[in-house]
N, C-alpha and C positions, 0 to 999 in steps of 0.2 A: 044099115051100113055094115059091111063085112069087116070083122076084126081079124088081126093076125098078130103074131109075136115073133121074137128074135129078129134076125137081119134079113136083108133083101136076098131071096134065093134065085133070082132071075139069072140067066146065063150071060151076064155082062163080063167083060174081060177083068181078070184079076191081075193087076199090073205087077204085083210082087213076083208072080210066077214068070214074068218076062224080064226080070232083073237078076243078074248074076254077080257074085262077089269076086273081087280080085284076090290073088294069093301070091305070096312071096315065093321066089325060086332061088336065083343065084345072087344077084346084085343087092337085094334087100332081104337079109336073112329073116326067116320066121322066128317067132318067139314061143317057147314052150311054157304054157301057163302053169304047168305043174312044178316048174323049176324057177320061174321068174315071176315077180309080182305083177299083177294086172289090176288096173284101177277102173272099177265100174261106177264109182261114186259120182253122183250128179247133183247139182244144185239148181233149183228152179227159182227164178225171180229175175228182176232187172239187174243188169250188170253195168258198172261204169265203163265209159269208153277208154278211160285210162286211170292209172293209180298214181297217187301222190304220196310221198313219204316225208317225214320230218325227223330231224335228229336233235336229241336233247343235249343239254350242256354236258351231260355225263357220257355222251357218245352213243346212246341207245337210239336205234332207229325204230320208228313206229309208223303205222299206216295213218295217213291224214285223211284220205278219202273216206267218206261215209258210205258204207255198203247197205243197200236196201235189204229188207227182210228176205230170207231165203228158205226154201224147203229142201232139207237134206234127204237124199235117197241113196241107200247103199246099192241099189240096183236101179237101172233106168226104166222101171216098171211100176205101175200103180194099179190098184183095183178100181175099176171104173164105177161111175155113179149108178148104183142100184138101190132104190129107196126101200126103206122099211115099209112093208106093205106089198110092194111088188115082189120082194123076196121076204122070207120070214126072219124072225129074230135070231134063230139059230145060225143062219148064214151071216147075218150082220155081225154077230159077236165073233164068228169064226174069221171073217175078214179083218176085224179089228185086232184080234189076237195074232193072226198071221202077219199083218202089217207091222205090228209092234216087234215081233221076234225078228222079222226080216230087216227092219230098219227102213221101211218104205211107208207109204200112206194109202189109205182107202178113202173113197168118196161116199158121203152119206146119201147122195141123191137128193131129190126134192122133198123127201118125206120127214125131215127133221131128224133129231138125234134122241134116241131113247135114253132116259136118265142113267141107266146102268152102263152106258157106253161112254159117259163123259170121262171116265178114268183113262180112256185110250185117246184122249184129245191130241196129244203130241204127234199122233200118227193118223190124224183125221183131217180131211178137207170137208168143210161144211158148205152145202150148196144153197144158193138163194135163187129160186125159180119164180116164174110169173105168179104162181098161186100163193107164194109166201107161206107155204105150209110149215108149221113148226119153227118159224123164224122169230127169234127174240134176242135180246142183248146177251143173255147167258149162252145161248146157242152159238152166236157169232164169235164169242170169245172162247168157246170150248175147243176150237180146232187149231191147227197149225197153218191153215190157209182158208180162204173163202173163194168160192166159185160162183159167178153169176151165170146161170144157164139161160142163154138166149134161144138156142136151138139144139136139136138132137138129130143125129144122122138118120135114124129110122123114120123120123116124121118131121122133116124140115118145114117150117112155116106154120105149123099148127101146135096147139098146146098139148099138155099131158092128160092122161086119163087112167085113173086107177078105179076099176069097177067096185061098186059098193059091197059086193060079196067078199072082198078082201079087206074091208075096213072093220076089223074087230076091236075089242077094248084097248089093246096096247097101241095099235095103229091110230085109233081115234084120239087117244091121249097125246101121242107124240105129234100128230099132224094138227091137233086142235080143231077137229071137225067131228060132227055127229057120227055115231056108229051106223054102218049100213048105207051111208050116203056116198055117192060117187065123188071122187076127188078129181075135179076138173080144173086144170090150169089153163088160163086164157092163152090164146095164140101169142099176143104181144104182152110185154110188161106194160101196164097202163101208165107207167111213169117214164117210159123210154120210147121216144119217137125220133130221136136223132142221136148223133155221136155226142153232142153236148149234154143231152139228158143222161146218156150212159156215163159220161164223165162225172156227172153229179152223183150218181149212185155209187160209182167206184169210190169216190172220196168220202161219201157218207159212211160207207162201210169201213174205210180206213180210219175215219174219225171215231166210229163206234168201238174200234179195237185199238185205239191209241197208236195207230201206225205200226203195230207190232207184226202184222200178218200180211203176206202178199195176197193180192187179189187177182183171180183168174177170170177170164170171160170165155165161156164155151159157146161155139157156134157150130151149126151144121155145115158140112162141105157143100157149097153151092157154087154157081157159075162165077160170081164176083167175090169169092172168098178173100182174094188177095187185097182188094181195095178195102173190104170190111175190116180185115185184120190190121191193116195200116191205121185205120181210124181208131181201132180198139187200143193199139199201142200208144198212139198219140193222146188218147183219152186218159192214159195213166195206168192201164192194166199192166201187171207184172208178168202175167202168163196168158198166152192165147191157147185155148184147147179147141181142136177141130175134130168133129165126129163125122166119119164117112158114111156112105149110104148102105154099107153092110153092117153098120152098128146094130146091136140088139136092142130089144125093147120088150116090156111086158105086155103092151097092148098098143096097137096102132091100126088105123084104117088100112086095109090091104092094098088099096090102090095108091095110097100115099107111100107106104113102105116100099112098094115095088117099082115106083115110077118117078120119084122125086129125089133130087140130090145128085152128087157126083162121087166118083171114087176118091178115097182118101189120098192115094198116091199123087193124083193130079193136083188136088187142093194143097197138099203139103209142099210140093215142089214150087208151085206158083207163089205161095205165101212166103216161103223162105227167101225166094229170089226177090220178091217185091220189097221185103224189109231190108235186104242187103242193098238193093239199088237205092233205097231211100236213106241208107246210113243209120237205120234204127234197129238193126237186128239184135244188138246187145241189150236193147232196152226192155226186152221181154223174152221169156222162154216159150218154146213151142211144144205142145203136147198133142199127140194124135191118138185117135181111137177109131174103132169101126172097121173090123176086118183084120186085126192082129191075131194070127193063128198059131204062130210058133216063134222060136227065138230068131230064126232067119229073117222073119218079117220085122222084128225089132231092130236088128242090125241094119237092114235095108232102109227102114224109116229114119234111123239116125243119120245114115249116110246121105239121105235126101234132105236133111235139115232139121229133124226133130231133136229135142233135148231128152224126151222120155215118151213113153206110151202108156195108155190105159188099156187094160184087158178086162173084159166082162164075160163074154161067152166062153172064152178059153178057161176062165176061172170056174165057171159053172160046170163045164164039161169035166173038169178035174174032180168035182165033188159028186158027179153022177148024172148030170143033165144029158138027155138023149136027143135034144133039139127037136122035140115033137111039135113045137110052136103052138102050144095050147096054154101058155102062161096066163092069159087073160081069164081063163075059166076058174082059176083059183083051186084047181083040183090036181095039181102036179103030183104024179105018182112017186116021184123021187123026193118029195118033201122040201122042194126048193121054192118054187113060186106058188106057195099056198100058205094060208094061215089056219087051215083046218087042223086042230090039235093032233088028231090021229095020224094025219099025213106028215105034219111038220116033225113029229117025233122020229121019222125015218132019217132025219139028218142029225147026227150026233155032232155037237159043236167041236168037241175035242178031235174027233176023227177028221172032220172037215178042215179044221185048222192045220193039221199035219199034211193033208193033201195039198192045200194051197201053198204051204211052205215048200213042200217037195217040188211043186210045179215051178215056182219062181227060182229056187236054188238050182234046179235042173237046167232051166233056161239060162241062168247066170253062168253055169259051167260051159254050156254050149256057146254063149256069147264070147267068153274068154278064149275058147278054142278058135272061133272064127276071127277074133281080133288078132290072136297070135299068128294065125295063118296069113294074115295081111301084113304082118310085121309091125303091128301097133300094140302098145301096152297100156293104152288109155282110151276110154270111150270118148273122151273129149277130142282126141285126135281124129276120130271118125266123123264127128258132127259136121254135116254139110260137105263132107269130102266126097263129092260125086265121082271123082276120078277112081274111086274104089268100086264103082258100079259099071256094068256094061249091059246093054239091052239086046234081046233077041226077039224077032217076030213083031217088031213095032215099026210103024211108018214114021216119016220124017217129022210130021206135026207132033206126034206123041213124044218123039225123042226131044224135040225142041222144048216142049212144056216140061218134061221131066229133067231136062238139062243133063242128059246122059248120052254117052257115045254108044254106037252100035258095037257089038262084039267083033273083035278083029282089029279095032282101032285103039 
Protein backbone atom coordinates (compact mmCIF):
# COMPACT_ATOMS: atom_id res chain seq x y z
CA UNK A 1 0.00 0.00 0.00
CA UNK A 2 1.33 3.42 -0.96
CA UNK A 3 1.67 5.85 1.93
CA UNK A 4 1.61 9.64 1.81
CA UNK A 5 1.68 12.52 4.25
CA UNK A 6 0.26 16.03 4.70
CA UNK A 7 -3.06 16.99 3.05
CA UNK A 8 -4.86 16.24 -0.19
CA UNK A 9 -2.87 17.84 -3.06
CA UNK A 10 -5.44 17.12 -5.80
CA UNK A 11 -6.75 20.13 -7.76
CA UNK A 12 -10.18 20.24 -6.14
CA UNK A 13 -11.80 23.67 -5.62
CA UNK A 14 -10.63 25.66 -2.61
CA UNK A 15 -13.80 27.46 -1.63
CA UNK A 16 -12.03 29.97 0.61
CA UNK A 17 -10.65 31.48 -2.60
CA UNK A 18 -14.18 31.95 -3.97
CA UNK A 19 -15.38 33.88 -0.91
CA UNK A 20 -14.79 37.61 -0.48
CA UNK A 21 -15.23 39.74 2.65
CA UNK A 22 -17.44 42.78 2.99
CA UNK A 23 -16.00 46.19 3.91
CA UNK A 24 -17.51 49.32 5.43
CA UNK A 25 -17.69 52.50 3.37
CA UNK A 26 -20.07 55.39 4.16
CA UNK A 27 -23.10 54.36 6.19
CA UNK A 28 -21.33 51.85 8.45
CA UNK A 29 -17.99 53.41 9.49
CA UNK A 30 -14.96 51.19 9.71
CA UNK A 31 -12.99 50.83 12.95
CA UNK A 32 -9.28 51.48 13.39
CA UNK A 33 -7.90 48.62 15.53
CA UNK A 34 -4.86 50.72 16.43
CA UNK A 35 -7.10 53.31 18.10
CA UNK A 36 -10.09 51.36 19.34
CA UNK A 37 -10.31 48.07 21.27
CA UNK A 38 -10.95 44.87 19.32
CA UNK A 39 -12.15 41.68 21.01
CA UNK A 40 -10.76 38.39 19.67
CA UNK A 41 -11.40 36.41 22.85
CA UNK A 42 -13.43 33.26 22.30
CA UNK A 43 -14.98 30.73 24.68
CA UNK A 44 -15.50 27.15 23.57
CA UNK A 45 -18.18 25.06 25.22
CA UNK A 46 -21.93 24.70 25.59
CA UNK A 47 -23.77 28.00 26.11
CA UNK A 48 -27.18 28.44 27.76
CA UNK A 49 -30.12 29.52 25.61
CA UNK A 50 -30.82 32.30 28.09
CA UNK A 51 -29.39 33.75 31.30
CA UNK A 52 -31.23 34.13 34.58
CA UNK A 53 -30.20 36.49 37.36
CA UNK A 54 -31.18 36.82 40.99
CA UNK A 55 -31.07 39.75 43.38
CA UNK A 56 -30.04 39.39 47.02
CA UNK A 57 -31.67 41.18 49.94
CA UNK A 58 -28.76 43.64 49.84
CA UNK A 59 -29.60 44.53 46.25
CA UNK A 60 -26.65 42.69 44.66
CA UNK A 61 -27.39 40.98 41.34
CA UNK A 62 -25.73 37.62 40.58
CA UNK A 63 -25.93 35.06 37.80
CA UNK A 64 -28.33 32.24 38.61
CA UNK A 65 -27.78 30.19 35.44
CA UNK A 66 -25.07 27.56 35.75
CA UNK A 67 -22.49 27.92 32.97
CA UNK A 68 -20.92 24.77 31.52
CA UNK A 69 -17.10 24.44 31.54
CA UNK A 70 -15.49 26.64 28.88
CA UNK A 71 -12.10 26.82 27.15
CA UNK A 72 -10.90 30.42 27.02
CA UNK A 73 -8.93 31.50 23.93
CA UNK A 74 -7.32 34.91 23.49
CA UNK A 75 -7.30 34.23 19.74
CA UNK A 76 -9.81 32.04 17.82
CA UNK A 77 -6.90 29.78 16.84
CA UNK A 78 -5.56 26.52 18.31
CA UNK A 79 -2.67 24.23 17.41
CA UNK A 80 -4.11 21.11 15.86
CA UNK A 81 -3.72 17.52 17.02
CA UNK A 82 -0.21 16.32 16.15
CA UNK A 83 0.82 13.44 18.34
CA UNK A 84 4.12 12.95 20.11
CA UNK A 85 5.80 10.50 17.78
CA UNK A 86 4.37 11.89 14.57
CA UNK A 87 6.33 15.03 15.48
CA UNK A 88 9.13 15.06 18.03
CA UNK A 89 9.29 16.30 21.59
CA UNK A 90 10.97 19.58 20.66
CA UNK A 91 7.93 20.59 18.63
CA UNK A 92 5.49 19.42 21.28
CA UNK A 93 7.11 21.52 23.97
CA UNK A 94 7.30 24.47 21.54
CA UNK A 95 3.54 24.24 20.90
CA UNK A 96 2.85 23.95 24.63
CA UNK A 97 4.98 26.99 25.48
CA UNK A 98 3.60 29.05 22.60
CA UNK A 99 0.01 28.21 23.54
CA UNK A 100 0.70 29.20 27.14
CA UNK A 101 2.17 32.57 26.21
CA UNK A 102 -0.57 33.29 23.65
CA UNK A 103 -3.42 32.26 25.92
CA UNK A 104 -4.70 29.58 23.54
CA UNK A 105 -4.47 25.76 23.57
CA UNK A 106 -2.74 22.97 21.69
CA UNK A 107 -3.95 19.42 21.13
CA UNK A 108 -1.86 16.41 22.18
CA UNK A 109 -3.07 14.23 19.34
CA UNK A 110 -3.61 10.54 19.98
CA UNK A 111 -0.15 9.82 21.39
CA UNK A 112 -0.65 10.70 25.05
CA UNK A 113 1.11 13.43 27.01
CA UNK A 114 4.79 13.32 27.97
CA UNK A 115 5.25 13.79 31.77
CA UNK A 116 7.36 16.91 31.19
CA UNK A 117 4.38 18.62 29.52
CA UNK A 118 1.86 18.19 32.35
CA UNK A 119 2.82 21.64 33.64
CA UNK A 120 1.22 23.12 30.50
CA UNK A 121 -2.10 21.41 31.24
CA UNK A 122 -4.20 24.62 31.41
CA UNK A 123 -3.35 25.16 27.72
CA UNK A 124 -3.71 21.54 26.59
CA UNK A 125 -6.53 19.55 25.01
CA UNK A 126 -5.98 15.84 25.58
CA UNK A 127 -7.20 13.49 22.87
CA UNK A 128 -8.83 10.08 23.25
CA UNK A 129 -8.62 8.07 20.03
CA UNK A 130 -9.62 4.53 19.11
CA UNK A 131 -6.21 3.10 20.08
CA UNK A 132 -6.45 4.68 23.56
CA UNK A 133 -2.67 5.29 23.46
CA UNK A 134 -1.44 6.93 26.66
CA UNK A 135 -4.95 7.32 28.07
CA UNK A 136 -5.28 7.06 31.84
CA UNK A 137 -6.94 9.02 34.62
CA UNK A 138 -4.06 11.43 35.24
CA UNK A 139 -3.84 12.14 31.50
CA UNK A 140 -7.55 12.95 31.27
CA UNK A 141 -7.34 15.30 34.23
CA UNK A 142 -4.16 16.99 33.01
CA UNK A 143 -5.74 19.18 30.34
CA UNK A 144 -8.32 21.92 30.03
CA UNK A 145 -10.50 19.89 27.67
CA UNK A 146 -10.89 16.38 26.22
CA UNK A 147 -11.32 15.50 22.55
CA UNK A 148 -12.72 12.19 21.33
CA UNK A 149 -11.24 11.54 17.90
CA UNK A 150 -13.68 9.68 15.68
CA UNK A 151 -12.23 10.66 12.31
CA UNK A 152 -9.48 12.66 10.63
CA UNK A 153 -9.75 14.72 7.46
CA UNK A 154 -6.74 13.14 5.74
CA UNK A 155 -8.05 9.60 6.25
CA UNK A 156 -11.80 9.43 7.01
CA UNK A 157 -13.14 6.01 7.88
CA UNK A 158 -9.82 4.39 8.70
CA UNK A 159 -7.64 4.34 11.80
CA UNK A 160 -4.30 5.90 12.60
CA UNK A 161 -0.84 4.58 11.81
CA UNK A 162 2.48 5.62 13.32
CA UNK A 163 5.29 3.51 11.79
CA UNK A 164 7.52 1.60 14.20
CA UNK A 165 10.56 3.54 12.99
CA UNK A 166 9.22 6.52 14.93
CA UNK A 167 8.53 4.64 18.19
CA UNK A 168 11.60 5.42 20.29
CA UNK A 169 11.98 5.21 24.10
CA UNK A 170 10.12 8.45 24.88
CA UNK A 171 7.25 7.72 22.51
CA UNK A 172 7.07 4.13 23.77
CA UNK A 173 6.76 5.31 27.38
CA UNK A 174 4.14 7.96 26.60
CA UNK A 175 2.00 5.75 24.34
CA UNK A 176 2.49 2.71 26.58
CA UNK A 177 3.49 0.43 23.69
CA UNK A 178 6.73 -1.49 22.88
CA UNK A 179 9.61 0.30 21.18
CA UNK A 180 9.79 -0.23 17.43
CA UNK A 181 6.23 -1.52 17.11
CA UNK A 182 3.76 0.11 14.72
CA UNK A 183 1.08 2.11 16.56
CA UNK A 184 -2.14 1.14 14.80
CA UNK A 185 -5.44 2.69 15.84
CA UNK A 186 -8.47 0.67 14.73
CA UNK A 187 -10.87 2.27 12.27
CA UNK A 188 -13.79 2.40 14.73
CA UNK A 189 -13.78 2.82 18.50
CA UNK A 190 -14.71 -0.69 19.53
CA UNK A 191 -17.05 0.68 22.18
CA UNK A 192 -18.85 3.11 19.82
CA UNK A 193 -21.32 1.81 17.24
CA UNK A 194 -24.12 4.33 17.74
CA UNK A 195 -24.82 7.84 19.01
CA UNK A 196 -25.96 6.21 22.27
CA UNK A 197 -22.55 4.54 22.64
CA UNK A 198 -20.86 7.88 21.97
CA UNK A 199 -23.01 9.52 24.64
CA UNK A 200 -21.87 6.86 27.11
CA UNK A 201 -18.19 7.63 26.43
CA UNK A 202 -18.76 11.40 26.60
CA UNK A 203 -20.31 11.11 30.05
CA UNK A 204 -17.74 8.54 31.20
CA UNK A 205 -15.03 11.11 30.44
CA UNK A 206 -17.02 13.84 32.18
CA UNK A 207 -17.40 11.59 35.22
CA UNK A 208 -13.68 10.80 35.22
CA UNK A 209 -12.90 14.54 35.32
CA UNK A 210 -15.70 15.46 37.76
CA UNK A 211 -17.48 17.51 35.09
CA UNK A 212 -14.72 20.16 35.14
CA UNK A 213 -13.76 19.89 31.47
CA UNK A 214 -15.66 20.34 28.21
CA UNK A 215 -15.67 17.32 25.90
CA UNK A 216 -15.14 17.70 22.16
CA UNK A 217 -15.85 15.14 19.43
CA UNK A 218 -13.75 15.32 16.27
CA UNK A 219 -15.06 13.94 12.97
CA UNK A 220 -13.86 14.05 9.39
CA UNK A 221 -15.81 16.18 6.92
CA UNK A 222 -17.96 13.67 5.02
CA UNK A 223 -21.23 13.69 3.06
CA UNK A 224 -23.58 13.46 6.05
CA UNK A 225 -21.55 15.56 8.51
CA UNK A 226 -24.54 17.73 9.43
CA UNK A 227 -26.65 14.82 10.66
CA UNK A 228 -23.68 13.33 12.51
CA UNK A 229 -22.92 16.68 14.19
CA UNK A 230 -26.54 16.97 15.31
CA UNK A 231 -26.30 13.57 16.97
CA UNK A 232 -22.98 14.50 18.59
CA UNK A 233 -24.46 17.65 20.14
CA UNK A 234 -27.54 15.78 21.35
CA UNK A 235 -25.22 13.13 22.84
CA UNK A 236 -23.80 15.79 25.18
CA UNK A 237 -20.64 17.01 23.45
CA UNK A 238 -19.65 20.59 24.27
CA UNK A 239 -17.58 21.09 21.09
CA UNK A 240 -17.80 19.62 17.59
CA UNK A 241 -14.49 19.60 15.68
CA UNK A 242 -14.60 19.02 11.91
CA UNK A 243 -11.53 18.16 9.85
CA UNK A 244 -11.66 18.77 6.09
CA UNK A 245 -10.05 16.66 3.37
CA UNK A 246 -7.06 19.00 3.05
CA UNK A 247 -6.10 18.30 6.64
CA UNK A 248 -2.54 17.11 7.16
CA UNK A 249 -1.32 13.79 8.51
CA UNK A 250 1.95 12.07 9.24
CA UNK A 251 0.94 8.92 7.37
CA UNK A 252 -2.08 7.83 5.35
CA UNK A 253 -2.79 5.55 2.40
CA UNK A 254 -2.39 7.74 -0.69
CA UNK A 255 -5.68 6.65 -2.25
CA UNK A 256 -7.59 7.46 0.94
CA UNK A 257 -5.94 10.86 1.39
CA UNK A 258 -6.62 11.91 -2.19
CA UNK A 259 -10.14 10.55 -2.72
CA UNK A 260 -12.14 10.46 0.53
CA UNK A 261 -13.91 13.27 2.36
CA UNK A 262 -15.24 16.69 1.37
CA UNK A 263 -14.06 20.31 1.63
CA UNK A 264 -14.24 21.83 5.09
CA UNK A 265 -16.11 24.90 3.79
CA UNK A 266 -19.10 22.81 2.68
CA UNK A 267 -19.17 20.70 5.85
CA UNK A 268 -18.94 23.75 8.11
CA UNK A 269 -21.76 25.64 6.41
CA UNK A 270 -24.09 22.64 6.43
CA UNK A 271 -23.38 21.78 10.07
CA UNK A 272 -23.85 25.34 11.31
CA UNK A 273 -27.14 25.63 9.41
CA UNK A 274 -28.41 22.24 10.62
CA UNK A 275 -27.72 23.09 14.27
CA UNK A 276 -29.42 26.48 13.84
CA UNK A 277 -32.46 24.90 12.18
CA UNK A 278 -32.77 22.45 15.07
CA UNK A 279 -32.36 25.18 17.70
CA UNK A 280 -29.28 23.62 19.28
CA UNK A 281 -26.49 25.78 17.85
CA UNK A 282 -25.73 27.30 21.28
CA UNK A 283 -25.40 23.86 22.85
CA UNK A 284 -21.94 23.29 21.32
CA UNK A 285 -19.09 25.25 19.77
CA UNK A 286 -17.83 24.43 16.28
CA UNK A 287 -14.10 24.16 15.55
CA UNK A 288 -12.83 23.57 12.01
CA UNK A 289 -9.54 22.29 10.64
CA UNK A 290 -8.09 21.04 7.40
CA UNK A 291 -6.99 23.72 4.95
CA UNK A 292 -6.72 26.86 7.12
CA UNK A 293 -3.85 28.60 5.35
CA UNK A 294 -3.95 32.22 6.50
CA UNK A 295 -5.78 34.75 8.65
CA UNK A 296 -8.33 35.42 5.87
CA UNK A 297 -9.34 31.75 5.97
CA UNK A 298 -9.88 32.11 9.73
CA UNK A 299 -12.17 35.12 9.24
CA UNK A 300 -14.13 33.39 6.46
CA UNK A 301 -14.52 30.23 8.57
CA UNK A 302 -15.94 32.21 11.48
CA UNK A 303 -18.32 34.06 9.14
CA UNK A 304 -19.52 30.66 7.88
CA UNK A 305 -20.29 29.58 11.46
CA UNK A 306 -17.11 28.38 13.21
CA UNK A 307 -16.21 29.51 16.73
CA UNK A 308 -12.49 28.83 16.26
CA UNK A 309 -10.04 26.98 14.01
CA UNK A 310 -7.25 24.46 14.36
CA UNK A 311 -4.01 25.03 12.44
CA UNK A 312 -1.51 22.23 11.84
CA UNK A 313 0.31 22.53 8.52
CA UNK A 314 0.50 26.32 8.82
CA UNK A 315 2.17 25.95 12.22
CA UNK A 316 4.68 23.45 10.83
CA UNK A 317 5.49 25.71 7.89
CA UNK A 318 6.18 28.49 10.40
CA UNK A 319 8.93 26.38 11.99
CA UNK A 320 10.49 25.28 8.70
CA UNK A 321 8.38 22.53 7.10
CA UNK A 322 8.74 22.44 3.29
CA UNK A 323 5.72 20.14 2.73
CA UNK A 324 7.82 17.41 1.12
CA UNK A 325 5.14 14.89 2.22
CA UNK A 326 7.61 12.31 3.54
CA UNK A 327 6.70 12.55 7.24
CA UNK A 328 6.01 8.80 7.45
CA UNK A 329 9.67 7.95 6.77
CA UNK A 330 10.79 9.43 10.07
CA UNK A 331 13.70 11.14 8.31
CA UNK A 332 12.41 14.74 8.18
CA UNK A 333 15.41 16.93 7.23
CA UNK A 334 13.96 19.89 9.15
CA UNK A 335 13.81 17.95 12.43
CA UNK A 336 10.02 18.08 12.69
CA UNK A 337 8.48 14.69 11.82
CA UNK A 338 11.42 12.65 13.09
CA UNK A 339 12.64 11.14 16.33
CA UNK A 340 16.19 10.55 15.10
CA UNK A 341 18.26 12.54 17.65
CA UNK A 342 20.67 13.99 15.08
CA UNK A 343 17.74 15.31 13.02
CA UNK A 344 15.50 16.33 15.90
CA UNK A 345 18.24 18.63 17.21
CA UNK A 346 17.69 20.83 14.15
CA UNK A 347 14.55 22.14 15.87
CA UNK A 348 15.44 24.42 18.77
CA UNK A 349 12.37 24.53 21.07
CA UNK A 350 13.01 28.14 22.07
CA UNK A 351 13.25 29.35 18.47
CA UNK A 352 10.26 27.24 17.40
CA UNK A 353 8.22 28.71 20.26
CA UNK A 354 8.95 32.26 19.12
CA UNK A 355 8.06 31.41 15.51
CA UNK A 356 4.70 29.95 16.54
CA UNK A 357 3.95 32.97 18.73
CA UNK A 358 4.84 35.33 15.89
CA UNK A 359 2.55 33.41 13.52
CA UNK A 360 -0.53 33.60 15.75
CA UNK A 361 0.08 37.21 16.83
CA UNK A 362 0.59 38.23 13.20
CA UNK A 363 -2.64 36.53 12.19
CA UNK A 364 -4.34 38.18 15.17
CA UNK A 365 -3.35 41.65 13.95
CA UNK A 366 -4.58 40.83 10.46
CA UNK A 367 -7.90 39.53 11.84
CA UNK A 368 -8.34 42.78 13.77
CA UNK A 369 -7.70 44.79 10.61
CA UNK A 370 -10.26 42.75 8.66
CA UNK A 371 -12.85 43.03 11.44
CA UNK A 372 -12.28 46.78 11.64
CA UNK A 373 -12.70 47.07 7.88
CA UNK A 374 -16.10 45.37 8.21
CA UNK A 375 -17.13 47.76 10.97
CA UNK A 376 -16.99 45.07 13.67
CA UNK A 377 -15.09 45.27 16.94
CA UNK A 378 -15.69 41.71 18.16
CA UNK A 379 -15.09 38.28 16.69
CA UNK A 380 -18.40 37.24 18.25
CA UNK A 381 -20.22 39.70 15.97
CA UNK A 382 -18.82 37.88 12.93
CA UNK A 383 -19.69 34.31 13.95
CA UNK A 384 -22.21 32.91 11.48
CA UNK A 385 -22.68 36.33 9.89
CA UNK A 386 -22.75 35.20 6.26
CA UNK A 387 -23.97 38.61 5.15
CA UNK A 388 -20.31 39.62 5.46
CA UNK A 389 -19.40 37.14 2.69
CA UNK A 390 -19.97 37.20 -1.05
CA UNK A 391 -19.07 34.49 -3.56
CA UNK A 392 -17.47 34.61 -7.00
CA UNK A 393 -17.27 31.82 -9.57
CA UNK A 394 -19.69 29.42 -7.83
CA UNK A 395 -22.86 27.79 -9.15
CA UNK A 396 -26.26 28.02 -7.47
CA UNK A 397 -25.97 24.66 -5.70
CA UNK A 398 -22.68 25.68 -4.12
CA UNK A 399 -24.13 29.05 -3.11
CA UNK A 400 -27.11 27.34 -1.50
CA UNK A 401 -24.93 24.96 0.52
CA UNK A 402 -22.63 27.74 1.68
CA UNK A 403 -25.57 30.05 2.39
CA UNK A 404 -23.74 32.92 0.70
CA UNK A 405 -24.96 35.46 -1.86
CA UNK A 406 -23.11 36.03 -5.14
CA UNK A 407 -20.98 39.15 -5.46
CA UNK A 408 -23.06 42.11 -6.57
CA UNK A 409 -26.07 41.26 -4.38
